[in-house]
C-alpha positions in Angstrom: -158.7 -20.7 -105.6 -156.7 -18.0 -104.3 -153.5 -18.5 -102.2 -152.9 -16.2 -99.4 -149.5 -15.6 -97.9 -147.9 -13.0 -95.6 -144.9 -11.3 -96.9 -142.8 -9.6 -94.3 -140.4 -6.9 -95.2 -137.5 -6.6 -92.8 -136.9 -3.2 -91.2 -133.4 -2.0 -90.0 -132.9 -1.3 -86.2 -132.2 2.3 -85.1 -129.7 3.3 -82.4 -130.5 6.3 -80.2 -127.8 8.9 -80.8 -125.4 9.4 -78.0 -124.2 12.8 -76.8 -120.5 13.5 -76.1 -119.7 12.3 -72.4 -117.0 12.7 -69.9 -115.5 10.4 -67.3 -112.7 10.3 -64.8 -109.3 8.5 -65.1 -109.3 5.3 -63.0 -113.1 5.6 -62.3 -115.3 2.9 -63.8 -117.4 4.2 -66.8 -120.6 2.5 -68.1 -123.1 3.7 -70.8 -126.3 2.0 -71.9 -127.0 2.1 -75.5 -130.7 2.1 -76.6 -131.8 0.5 -79.9 -135.2 0.2 -81.5 -136.4 -2.3 -84.2 -140.2 -2.6 -85.4 -139.5 -6.2 -86.1 -138.9 -7.1 -82.5 -141.8 -9.1 -81.2 -143.2 -9.8 -84.6 -143.4 -12.9 -86.7 -139.8 -12.0 -87.9 -138.7 -12.1 -84.3 -135.4 -10.2 -85.0 -132.6 -10.4 -82.5 -130.4 -7.4 -82.1 -126.6 -7.4 -81.4 -124.3 -4.6 -80.5 -120.8 -4.2 -81.8 -118.0 -1.9 -80.6 -116.5 -0.6 -83.8 -114.0 2.0 -82.4 -112.9 2.7 -78.9 -110.2 1.7 -76.3 -109.1 -1.9 -76.4 -110.1 -2.5 -72.8 -113.6 -1.1 -73.2 -116.3 -3.9 -73.4 -119.8 -3.9 -74.7 -122.7 -6.4 -73.9 -123.6 -7.6 -77.4 -127.2 -8.4 -76.2 -128.1 -5.4 -74.3 -125.6 -2.7 -75.4 -124.0 -1.9 -72.0 -120.7 -0.3 -72.4 -118.2 -0.7 -69.5 -114.6 0.6 -69.2 -112.1 1.9 -66.5 -109.9 4.4 -68.2 -106.1 4.4 -67.3 -103.8 7.3 -67.0 -102.9 6.8 -70.7 -106.4 7.1 -71.8 -106.7 10.6 -70.7 -108.2 12.9 -73.4 -110.9 12.4 -76.1 -111.8 9.0 -77.4 -114.2 8.4 -80.4 -116.5 5.7 -79.5 -118.5 4.1 -82.5 -121.2 1.4 -82.0 -123.1 -0.8 -84.4 -126.3 -2.6 -83.8 -127.5 -5.3 -86.2 -130.5 -7.7 -86.6 -130.6 -11.2 -87.9 -130.9 -10.0 -91.5 -127.8 -7.9 -91.1 -129.8 -4.8 -91.2 -127.8 -2.3 -89.0 -127.4 1.2 -87.6 -124.4 2.9 -86.2 -123.7 5.9 -83.9 -120.6 7.7 -82.6 -119.9 10.0 -79.7 -116.8 11.4 -78.1 -115.9 10.3 -74.6 -113.5 12.6 -72.8 -111.4 11.1 -70.1 -110.4 13.6 -67.5 -107.1 13.1 -65.9 -107.0 12.3 -62.2 -103.6 12.7 -60.3 -102.2 9.3 -59.3 -100.1 9.0 -56.0 -96.5 8.0 -56.4 -95.7 4.4 -56.0 -94.5 3.3 -52.4 -90.8 3.3 -51.8 -88.7 0.6 -50.5 -86.4 1.3 -47.5 -82.7 0.2 -48.0 -80.6 1.5 -45.2 -80.0 1.7 -42.3 -81.3 -2.0 -42.0 -84.4 -2.8 -39.9 -83.7 -3.0 -36.2 -80.4 -1.3 -36.4 -78.9 -0.3 -33.0 -76.7 2.8 -33.2 -73.5 2.8 -31.2 -71.0 5.6 -30.5 -68.5 3.8 -32.8 -70.9 4.6 -35.7 -70.3 8.3 -35.1 -72.9 11.1 -35.5 -73.6 10.8 -39.2 -76.3 8.3 -39.9 -77.2 7.6 -43.7 -80.8 7.0 -44.8 -81.4 5.5 -48.3 -84.6 4.4 -50.0 -85.7 3.5 -53.6 -86.8 6.1 -56.1 -90.7 6.4 -56.3 -92.5 6.1 -59.6 -95.1 8.7 -60.4 -96.7 8.5 -63.9 -98.2 12.0 -63.5 -95.1 13.9 -62.3 -91.3 13.3 -62.4 -90.8 16.0 -59.7 -91.4 14.2 -56.5 -90.5 15.0 -52.8 -89.9 12.5 -49.9 -90.9 12.7 -46.3 -88.6 10.9 -43.9 -90.6 10.2 -40.9 -89.6 9.3 -37.2 -92.1 8.3 -34.6 -91.7 6.9 -31.1 -94.4 7.8 -28.5 -94.6 11.4 -28.3 -91.6 11.8 -30.5 -92.6 12.8 -34.0 -90.2 14.3 -36.5 -90.4 14.9 -40.2 -87.8 15.8 -42.7 -88.5 16.8 -46.3 -86.0 16.2 -49.1 -86.0 15.7 -52.9 -83.3 13.2 -52.8 -83.6 9.5 -52.0 -80.6 9.6 -49.6 -80.1 11.7 -46.5 -77.3 11.9 -43.9 -78.4 13.1 -40.6 -76.6 14.2 -37.4 -77.8 11.9 -34.7 -77.2 14.5 -32.0 -79.5 17.0 -33.8 -82.2 14.4 -34.1 -82.0 13.8 -30.4 -83.7 10.5 -30.7 -85.5 9.1 -27.6 -83.4 6.4 -25.8 -86.1 4.4 -23.9 -87.7 2.9 -27.0 -87.2 1.9 -30.6 -87.8 4.7 -33.1 -89.9 3.7 -36.2 -89.0 5.3 -39.4 -90.5 5.2 -42.9 -90.5 7.3 -46.2 -93.5 8.6 -48.2 -93.2 10.0 -51.7 -95.5 12.9 -52.7 -96.2 14.9 -55.8 -98.1 18.0 -55.9 -101.4 16.5 -54.7 -100.9 13.0 -53.4 -98.7 10.9 -51.1 -97.7 7.3 -51.6 -98.7 4.7 -49.3 -96.3 3.2 -46.7 -95.1 -0.3 -47.4 -91.8 -0.5 -45.4 -91.4 0.5 -41.9 -88.0 0.0 -40.1 -87.0 0.3 -36.5 -83.7 1.7 -35.2 -82.5 2.1 -31.5 -80.3 5.1 -30.7 -77.4 5.0 -28.4 -78.2 6.6 -25.0 -76.3 9.3 -23.6 -73.2 8.2 -21.7 -72.3 10.7 -18.9 -68.8 11.1 -17.6 -67.9 13.6 -14.9 -64.4 15.1 -14.8 -64.2 13.9 -11.1 -66.4 12.6 -8.5 -64.5 14.0 -5.6 -63.1 17.6 -5.4 -60.5 18.2 -2.6 -59.3 21.8 -2.2 -57.3 23.9 0.2 -58.4 27.5 0.3 -57.0 30.4 2.2 -59.5 32.0 4.6 -61.4 35.1 3.3 -60.6 34.3 -0.2 -62.4 32.4 -2.9 -61.8 29.6 -5.4 -63.1 29.3 -8.8 -63.2 26.0 -10.6 -65.2 23.9 -13.1 -66.8 20.5 -13.2 -66.6 19.0 -16.6 -69.7 17.0 -17.7 -69.1 14.9 -20.9 -71.3 12.7 -23.1 -70.0 9.6 -24.8 -73.4 8.7 -26.3 -75.0 9.6 -29.5 -78.0 11.1 -28.0 -77.8 14.6 -26.3 -77.0 14.4 -22.6 -79.4 16.5 -20.6 -78.5 17.2 -17.0 -80.0 19.2 -13.9 -78.2 20.2 -10.9 -80.5 19.3 -7.9 -78.4 20.4 -4.8 -75.2 21.9 -3.7 -73.6 23.1 -0.4 -74.5 26.6 0.6 -71.0 27.7 0.3 -70.7 26.8 -3.2 -72.2 29.1 -5.8 -73.1 28.0 -9.3 -75.6 29.9 -11.5 -76.0 27.3 -14.1 -78.7 24.7 -13.1 -79.0 22.7 -16.2 -77.6 22.0 -19.6 -77.3 19.8 -22.7 -74.2 18.1 -24.0 -73.8 16.7 -27.6 -72.0 13.5 -28.5 -68.2 13.7 -27.5 -68.9 17.2 -26.1 -68.1 18.6 -22.7 -69.9 21.3 -20.8 -68.1 23.0 -17.7 -70.2 23.7 -14.7 -68.6 26.8 -13.2 -68.3 26.5 -9.3 -67.4 29.4 -7.0 -66.2 28.4 -3.6 -66.4 31.3 -1.2 -65.0 31.3 2.3 -66.4 34.6 3.5 -68.6 32.9 6.0 -66.4 30.0 6.8 -63.9 29.8 9.5 -60.7 27.8 9.3 -61.5 24.0 9.3 -62.7 21.2 7.3 -65.8 21.2 5.2 -67.6 18.6 3.1 -70.7 18.7 0.9 -72.3 17.1 -2.1 -73.4 18.4 -5.6 -76.2 16.2 -6.9 -76.9 15.8 -10.7 -79.8 14.1 -12.5 -79.3 13.1 -16.2 -81.1 11.3 -19.0 -78.4 8.6 -19.0 -80.4 5.5 -18.2 -77.4 3.9 -16.4 -76.3 7.0 -14.5 -79.4 8.9 -13.9 -78.2 10.3 -10.5 -74.7 11.5 -9.9 -73.0 12.9 -6.8 -69.8 15.0 -6.6 -68.2 14.9 -3.1 -66.5 18.2 -2.3 -63.9 18.3 0.5 -62.6 21.8 1.4 -60.0 22.7 3.9 -60.1 26.4 4.8 -56.6 27.5 5.9 -54.9 30.7 7.1 -51.5 31.8 8.1 -50.7 30.6 11.6 -51.9 32.7 14.5 -49.3 32.2 17.3 -49.3 32.9 20.8 -46.3 32.6 23.0 -46.2 32.1 26.9 -43.1 32.1 29.0 -43.1 30.0 32.2 -40.4 30.1 34.8 -39.4 26.8 36.5 -40.5 26.9 40.2 -37.6 24.7 41.3 -34.8 26.0 39.2 -35.4 29.8 38.7 -33.1 30.2 35.9 -34.8 27.5 33.7 -37.8 28.5 31.5 -40.3 27.0 29.1 -41.7 28.7 26.1 -45.0 27.5 24.9 -46.2 28.1 21.4 -49.9 27.7 20.7 -51.0 27.6 17.1 -54.7 28.6 17.7 -55.8 27.8 14.1 -53.8 24.6 13.8 -52.2 25.8 10.6 -48.4 25.0 11.3 -46.6 22.9 8.8 -43.2 23.4 10.4 -41.9 25.7 13.3 -38.5 27.0 14.1 -37.6 28.9 17.3 -34.6 30.9 18.3 -33.5 32.1 21.8 -31.4 35.1 20.7 -29.6 33.4 17.9 -29.6 30.0 19.3 -32.0 27.5 17.7 -34.3 25.7 20.3 -35.3 22.0 20.4 -39.1 21.7 20.2 -41.4 19.1 21.7 -44.9 18.7 20.3 -47.2 17.5 23.0 -50.3 17.9 20.9 -51.4 19.2 17.5 -51.6 22.8 18.4 -48.8 23.2 21.1 -45.1 23.4 20.9 -42.7 23.7 24.0 -39.1 24.7 24.0 -36.8 24.8 27.1 -34.2 27.7 27.7 -31.7 28.5 30.4 -30.9 32.1 31.3 -27.3 32.5 32.5 -27.1 36.3 32.5 -29.5 39.1 33.3 -30.7 41.7 30.8 -33.1 41.8 27.7 -33.8 38.5 26.1 -35.4 37.7 22.7 -37.4 34.8 21.5 -38.2 34.4 17.8 -40.8 31.9 16.4 -41.0 31.3 12.7 -44.1 29.3 11.6 -44.5 27.9 8.0 -47.7 26.8 6.4 -49.4 26.4 3.0 -51.4 29.5 3.6 -48.4 31.7 4.5 -45.7 32.3 7.0 -45.7 34.0 10.4 -42.8 35.2 12.3 -43.1 36.8 15.8 -40.4 38.2 18.1 -41.0 38.6 21.9 -38.9 40.3 24.4 -38.5 39.8 28.2 -36.1 40.9 30.9 -34.4 38.9 33.5 -32.8 40.3 36.8 -30.6 38.3 39.0 -30.5 39.7 42.5 -27.5 39.6 44.6 -27.3 38.8 48.3 -27.1 41.9 50.5 -28.1 44.5 47.7 -31.2 46.3 46.9 -32.3 45.4 43.3 -34.5 46.6 40.5 -36.1 44.7 37.5 -37.6 46.5 34.5 -39.6 45.3 31.6 -38.1 45.5 28.1 -40.3 48.4 27.3 -39.5 50.2 30.5 -43.3 50.4 31.6 -43.0 48.0 34.5 -40.5 48.2 37.5 -40.2 45.8 40.3 -38.1 46.9 43.3 -36.8 44.8 46.3 -34.6 45.7 49.2 -31.7 43.6 50.3 -33.1 40.4 51.5 -36.5 40.7 50.0 -35.7 37.5 47.8 -33.5 34.6 48.4 -30.0 35.1 47.0 -29.5 34.6 43.3 -33.1 34.5 42.5 -34.2 35.4 38.8 -36.9 37.9 38.4 -38.4 37.9 34.9 -40.8 40.5 33.4 -42.9 39.8 30.4 -45.5 41.7 28.6 -48.9 40.4 27.3 -47.2 38.8 24.1 -45.7 36.2 26.4 -48.6 35.6 28.7 -51.3 32.9 28.2 -54.0 34.9 30.0 -54.9 37.8 27.7 -56.5 39.7 30.5 -53.0 40.4 31.8 -50.8 43.3 30.6 -47.6 42.0 32.1 -46.3 39.1 34.2 -43.6 39.2 36.9 -42.2 35.7 37.0 -40.4 34.2 39.9 -40.8 31.7 42.8 -43.3 32.9 45.4 -41.6 30.9 48.2 -38.4 33.0 47.5 -40.1 36.3 48.4 -39.1 37.2 52.0 -40.4 40.7 52.0 -43.0 42.7 49.9 -42.0 43.8 46.4 -42.8 47.3 45.0 -44.3 47.1 41.6 -44.7 50.1 39.3 -46.7 50.4 36.1 -46.8 53.4 33.8 -50.3 54.9 33.6 -51.3 58.6 33.9 -54.9 57.9 34.7 -55.7 59.0 38.3 -58.6 56.4 38.5 -56.5 53.4 37.8 -55.0 50.8 40.1 -52.9 47.6 39.7 -54.7 44.3 39.6 -53.0 41.0 40.2 -54.2 37.5 39.4 -54.5 35.3 42.4 -54.3 31.6 42.7 -58.0 31.2 42.0 -57.6 32.9 38.7 -59.3 36.1 39.6 -57.7 39.5 39.4 -57.8 41.4 42.6 -57.1 45.1 43.1 -53.9 45.9 45.0 -53.9 49.2 47.1 -52.3 51.5 44.6 -50.7 54.9 44.6 -50.5 57.0 41.6 -47.4 59.2 41.7 -46.1 61.2 38.6 -47.8 58.8 36.1 -46.7 55.6 37.9 -49.1 53.3 39.6 -47.3 51.8 42.6 -48.4 48.8 44.7 -46.9 46.4 47.1 -47.2 42.7 46.4 -46.0 39.5 48.1 -46.5 37.3 45.0 -45.3 36.9 41.5 -47.8 36.7 38.9 -49.7 38.3 36.1 -50.8 41.9 36.4 -52.9 44.4 34.7 -54.6 47.8 35.5 -58.1 48.6 36.3 -60.5 51.0 38.0 -59.3 52.2 41.4 -61.6 51.5 44.2 -59.2 51.5 47.2 -57.8 54.7 48.6 -54.7 54.8 50.5 -52.5 57.7 52.0 -49.2 58.4 50.5 -47.5 59.3 53.8 -48.0 58.6 57.5 -49.9 61.4 59.3 -51.3 61.6 62.9 -54.4 63.8 63.2 -55.7 65.9 66.0 -57.9 63.8 68.4 -61.6 64.6 68.4 -63.5 65.6 70.4 -61.0 67.7 72.2 -61.5 68.6 75.1 -63.3 65.2 75.7 -65.2 63.3 78.3 -65.2 60.3 78.7 -63.5 59.1 75.4 -61.8 60.5 72.3 -60.8 59.3 68.8 -57.1 59.2 67.8 -57.0 59.1 64.0 -53.9 58.5 61.9 -52.8 57.6 58.3 -50.1 54.9 57.5 -48.3 56.0 54.4 -48.0 53.8 51.3 -44.3 54.7 51.0 -43.4 53.3 54.4 -44.1 49.7 53.3 -46.8 47.2 53.1 -46.4 46.1 56.7 -45.6 48.7 59.4 -45.1 48.2 63.2 -47.3 50.8 64.9 -47.0 51.9 68.5 -49.6 54.3 70.1 -49.3 55.3 73.7 -50.9 58.1 75.9 -48.7 60.2 78.4 -49.5 62.7 81.1 -48.1 66.2 81.3 -45.2 64.8 83.4 -44.2 62.4 80.6 -45.4 59.4 82.4 -46.8 56.6 80.3 -50.6 56.3 81.1 -51.9 53.8 78.5 -50.7 51.8 75.6 -53.6 52.2 73.1 -52.2 49.9 70.4 -49.1 47.9 69.6 -49.5 46.1 66.2 -48.5 45.6 62.6 -50.7 47.4 60.1 -50.7 48.0 56.3 -51.0 51.5 54.7 -54.5 53.0 55.2 -56.6 55.3 57.5 -57.1 54.2 61.1 -59.2 55.4 64.0 -58.5 54.3 67.6 -60.4 55.2 70.9 -59.1 56.0 74.2 -61.6 55.9 77.0 -59.7 57.9 79.6 -58.6 54.8 81.5 -55.0 53.9 82.5 -53.4 50.5 82.2 -55.1 49.4 85.4 -58.5 50.3 84.0 -59.1 53.3 86.3 -60.2 56.7 85.2 -57.5 59.4 85.0 -58.1 62.8 86.4 -58.8 65.8 84.3 -55.9 67.4 82.7 -53.7 67.6 79.8 -52.5 64.3 78.0 -50.3 63.5 75.0 -50.9 60.8 72.4 -47.8 59.6 70.6 -47.7 57.5 67.4 -44.4 55.8 66.3 -43.7 53.4 63.4 -40.8 51.2 62.5 -40.3 53.4 59.4 -39.1 56.2 61.6 -42.2 58.2 61.9 -43.3 59.7 65.3 -45.5 62.4 66.3 -47.5 63.5 69.4 -50.7 65.6 69.9 -52.0 67.2 73.0 -55.4 66.1 74.4 -57.6 67.8 77.2 -59.8 65.6 79.5 -62.5 67.5 81.4 -64.5 65.5 83.9 
């Protein structure tokens, strides 16, 4: 017979050629190899296996399906020859090769480790302004030239500082860290393309500003109508910058600066200008209010206490004792209340002062002789000194003699006849500088109850429309009937007191004069007019009678005491019995105790 058998001849597998390929560093790479074998699925039932002949050590290949897998590292960058072999069960094989190019991809630097300041560091003024930051050196396999970003974050606060070093010293005041929260800080390393991740994050808390004012109370003395410039020092003892704002101030304090910033251990001067142009003398207070970012002293007040002073303004007044006419009191009034000390002299004799209240000083003097007298007051104060000198005259009348008193400037004269005053009375004349009432120009001092007869007062004034006015007990100035003769105003008075001049409203005749009656002839009555002259005295005894042609008295028309002025009397043609007299010629005669007498002829026609 014939033996039949099947003889199989093995065929080698074939690999599909792989073209050159590229991949990225650090990116997973895979490639599926494809192999063919005619014996697969036949009686031979070959099994193919794949082998990596050349390639990176970390590259893998699935021996059954030919899947290549690899993640290239930075060191694998460049061209790599990959050779693969596929073989069947009979060790028939095929190989293929291709070049795999690994493209370099930049790697970020490694994270840095923070070294100092330690986490949760609390800064204090004792640490000073310089704060040292230190961190580890970052590793970057792609680049040795690294930069670092030092980052600070706290709420809205966000600050970055770039450096090439791993240590940095910062001025805390320049950083101006917030004080109400902790500041997070960390460091990133970066090359030309990438930045490292953050592993360490530390916290630090800055020292808050510590405000100190140069003073909290400012007490000054300033002379009136001057100004004072001063400063208020605002200092900071904390590491964080002190920021302040001026909220309010007194109106009489000027300050152009309204806010500022003060670094650690620094001081800023707030200029203050205190002007007294609108201030009178006295005591003034006010407050300057500041707000700051110091959490302990966020609101501050400076109390300002100003005393406005001036040189003493003195007024002197001389008063005569109404019981003892040669004794006087001098009153000094310090209208501004500025006197620190006061000295007074009567002539060259120091006076002893009493001080009944804060603004008044009183000294007693005794006048032994007549003549011009001098009082000097010397006032001393912080704002300056004031010296004033006042003069007055004293006349001592003698019994049985006419007398005359004159002011020290010669502008006022007081005359009296013998007996017009009680014996040995003192008459004192002072000008306005020694009078408490400034409305008065002069004062004639003496005891009213010592006046026995009117006194003639003369004041120098050339104006024809002026008269002498005298202050009465009610405090009102009353016009005295005044005559102007040769630039001298003259008036009679029965009182001592303060005098001045004013508008003349009272007209008086200078001399006594009888006028012709009118009408004349007359029936049934006529007017008899006459003037009583100023020069004949304040009070005059007046006698007016009518006589017939035989010289017989017919009627006494008036017999009285009158003052200077114009008068008009009527005669009704009746005699003393009240009967009508016959027609004819009659005479009216006027006589005064000053020696004046005159008659006029009158005709009665019935």
